[in-house]
C-alpha positions in Angstrom: -11.2 -1.3 -7.9 -8.7 -0.1 -5.2 -5.0 -0.6 -4.7 -3.8 -3.2 -2.2 -0.3 -3.4 -0.7 0.9 -7.1 -0.5 3.6 -9.2 1.1 6.5 -7.8 -0.9 6.2 -4.5 1.1 6.7 -6.3 4.5 10.0 -5.4 5.9 10.9 -3.0 3.2 8.5 -0.1 3.1 9.7 1.8 0.1 7.6 5.0 0.1 7.7 6.3 -3.5 4.0 5.4 -3.7 2.9 7.8 -1.1 4.2 10.8 -2.9 2.1 10.2 -6.0 -1.2 9.3 -4.3 -3.6 12.2 -5.1 -5.9 11.3 -2.2 -3.5 10.4 0.6 -4.8 6.8 0.9 -1.6 5.2 2.3 -1.3 4.3 5.9 2.0 3.4 7.7 2.3 0.3 9.7 5.3 -0.8 11.6 6.6 -3.2 8.9 4.7 -2.2 5.8 2.3 0.2 4.2 -1.4 -0.2 3.6 -4.0 1.4 1.4 -7.3 2.6 2.9 -9.9 1.2 0.5 -12.4 3.8 1.6 -10.1 6.6 0.4 -8.4 5.0 -2.7 -9.9 6.1 -5.9 -8.3 3.4 -8.0 -6.2 5.8 -10.1 -3.3 3.3 -10.2 -0.6 6.1 -9.9 1.1 4.1 -7.2 1.5 0.8 -9.0 4.5 1.7 -11.2 6.2 3.6 -8.3 6.7 0.4 -6.1 10.2 -0.9 -6.9 9.3 -4.4 -5.5 5.9 -4.8 -7.2 4.0 -5.0 -3.9 1.0 -3.0 -5.0 -1.8 -4.5 -7.1 -5.4 -3.5 -7.9 -7.7 -5.7 -5.7 -8.9 -7.7 -8.8 -5.3 -8.5 -9.7 -3.9 -9.6 -6.3 -2.3 -13.0 -6.7 -4.5 -15.8 -5.3 -2.0 -16.7 -2.6 -2.0 -13.1 -1.3 -5.7 -12.4 -1.3 -5.7 -12.1 2.5 -3.9 -8.8 2.0 -7.1 -7.2 0.7 -8.8 -7.6 4.1 -5.5 -6.8 5.9 -5.2 -3.5 4.2 -8.8 -2.6 5.1 -8.3 -3.6 8.7 -4.9 -1.9 9.2 -6.0 1.3 7.4 -8.4 1.8 10.3 -5.6 1.8 12.9 -2.5 3.1 11.1 -1.8 6.7 10.6 -1.8 8.3 7.2 1.5 8.9 5.5 2.0 11.5 2.8 5.7 12.0 2.7 8.5 9.7 1.7 10.7 8.4 4.5 13.7 6.1 4.5 12.8 2.5 3.7 13.5 -0.2 6.2 16.8 -2.0 5.8 16.5 -5.3 4.0 
């Protein structure tokens, strides 16, 4: 299992999750973060850090957001790694 960032992150990008990731699996997109499934170890450290509940383990992604599993994999290939917390986007 790996972590997946879902719809709730879009437009907000809280970054508390990146500071607890032991393998630097997060990638920064323009409007949201993504998890690289090839790097994520499934430790789940990031799940409780997201204040909007946007991160799920791939087996637990809500049915209506399952497309985010593939989106994370695709975007992880083109977005740069992020390892330090930045200011979130204004909501």
